[in-house]
C-alpha positions in Angstrom: 13.7 -11.0 -27.2 15.2 -14.0 -25.5 18.3 -15.4 -27.1 17.4 -18.4 -29.2 18.4 -21.8 -27.8 19.1 -24.1 -30.6 21.7 -26.0 -28.7 24.6 -24.4 -30.7 26.0 -21.3 -29.1 27.4 -19.9 -32.4 24.1 -20.4 -34.2 22.2 -18.8 -31.2 24.6 -15.8 -31.3 24.2 -15.5 -35.1 20.4 -15.6 -34.9 20.3 -13.1 -32.0 22.6 -10.7 -33.8 20.6 -11.0 -37.0 17.4 -10.3 -35.1 18.9 -7.2 -33.4 20.3 -5.8 -36.7 17.0 -6.5 -38.5 14.9 -4.8 -35.8 17.1 -1.8 -35.8 17.0 -1.6 -39.6 13.2 -1.9 -39.6 12.9 0.8 -36.9 15.2 3.2 -38.8 13.3 2.6 -42.1 10.0 3.1 -40.4 11.3 6.5 -39.2 11.9 7.2 -42.9 8.4 6.1 -43.8 9.1 2.6 -45.1 9.0 -1.0 -43.9 12.1 -3.2 -44.4 10.2 -5.2 -47.0 9.0 -2.0 -48.8 12.5 -0.7 -48.8 13.9 -3.9 -50.3 11.2 -3.9 -53.0 12.0 -0.3 -53.9 15.7 -1.1 -54.0 14.9 -3.9 -56.5 13.2 -1.3 -58.7 16.0 1.3 -58.4 17.6 0.6 -61.8 14.7 -0.9 -63.9 11.1 -2.0 -63.8 10.6 -5.6 -62.8 7.7 -8.0 -63.0 6.0 -9.1 -59.8 7.4 -12.6 -60.3 10.9 -11.2 -60.8 10.6 -9.3 -57.5 9.2 -12.4 -55.8 12.2 -14.5 -56.9 14.8 -11.8 -56.2 13.5 -11.1 -52.7 12.6 -14.7 -51.9 9.0 -13.8 -50.9 5.7 -15.1 -52.1 3.9 -13.4 -55.0 1.0 -12.6 -52.6 3.5 -10.7 -50.3 4.8 -8.8 -53.3 1.2 -7.8 -54.2 0.5 -6.7 -50.6 3.7 -4.6 -50.4 3.2 -3.1 -53.9 -0.4 -2.2 -53.0 0.8 -0.2 -50.0 3.6 1.5 -51.9 1.3 2.2 -54.9 -1.4 3.8 -52.5 1.3 6.2 -51.4 2.4 7.0 -54.9 5.9 5.4 -54.5 5.4 2.8 -57.2 3.1 2.3 -60.1 2.0 -0.8 -62.0 2.5 -0.9 -65.8 1.7 -3.5 -68.5 4.7 -5.1 -70.1 5.2 -3.8 -73.6 5.7 -7.3 -75.2 3.4 -9.4 -72.9 0.3 -7.6 -71.6 -0.3 -10.5 -69.1 2.8 -9.4 -67.2 2.6 -6.5 -64.7 5.7 -4.5 -64.1 6.4 -2.3 -61.1 7.9 1.1 -61.6 9.5 3.3 -59.1 8.0 6.8 -59.3 9.9 10.1 -58.8 8.4 10.5 -55.3 9.4 6.8 -54.7 13.0 7.6 -55.7 13.1 10.6 -53.3 11.7 8.4 -50.5 14.2 5.7 -51.3 17.1 8.1 -51.2 16.1 9.2 -47.7 15.6 5.6 -46.6 18.9 4.5 -48.1 20.7 7.2 -46.1 19.1 5.9 -42.9 19.8 2.3 -43.8 23.5 3.2 -44.4 23.7 4.9 -41.0 22.1 1.9 -39.4 24.5 -0.5 -41.1 27.5 1.4 -40.0 26.1 1.5 -36.5 25.6 -2.3 -36.5 29.3 -3.0 -37.0 30.7 0.2 -35.4 32.2 -1.9 -32.5 34.3 -3.9 -35.0 37.5 -2.8 -36.6 37.8 -2.9 -40.4 39.8 -6.1 -40.1 37.2 -7.7 -37.8 34.5 -6.6 -40.2 36.3 -8.4 -43.1 36.8 -11.5 -40.9 33.1 -11.5 -40.0 32.1 -11.2 -43.6 34.4 -14.1 -44.6 33.0 -16.3 -41.7 29.4 -15.4 -42.5 30.0 -16.3 -46.1 30.9 -19.8 -45.0 27.8 -20.3 -42.8 25.1 -22.2 -44.6 26.4 -21.5 -48.2 23.6 -20.9 -50.7 24.6 -24.0 -52.7 24.6 -26.3 -49.6 21.9 -29.0 -49.7 19.6 -29.6 -46.7 21.2 -32.9 -46.0 24.6 -31.4 -45.1 26.6 -33.5 -47.7 29.1 -30.7 -48.1 29.8 -30.6 -44.4 30.2 -34.4 -44.2 32.4 -34.4 -47.4 34.7 -31.9 -45.7 35.3 -34.4 -43.0 33.9 -32.2 -40.2 
């Protein structure tokens, strides 16, 4: 992949680093039998069953994408669909025991990949990077950049 050229070196470096980390994570997870999206969906189900809509909102993906991912995972016996006890119109996704086993293998691979992604940074540099990244495009920032202008930058 060519480095992005947005006109902002820091943004370009951020996008390029994110792309490399994401591709490495996806490759590692595929070695473990999952896609990155499938892994994230299964992680969302790790502690409780969730509705398709809850997963869509939690993962910031369309309901159609959740359905597609769930279909693939269900075909492999990693998740099942269940009717909600109180509202039969709601479909819950449930992580099966084989799904839990697959998730444990994938989580170990994802952890190794995450450590490798920042292995070139000291603990202090990792903390600094995290603090800096938390300040990049904060979740509560509006699209107009009012926060940036209000800060006098």
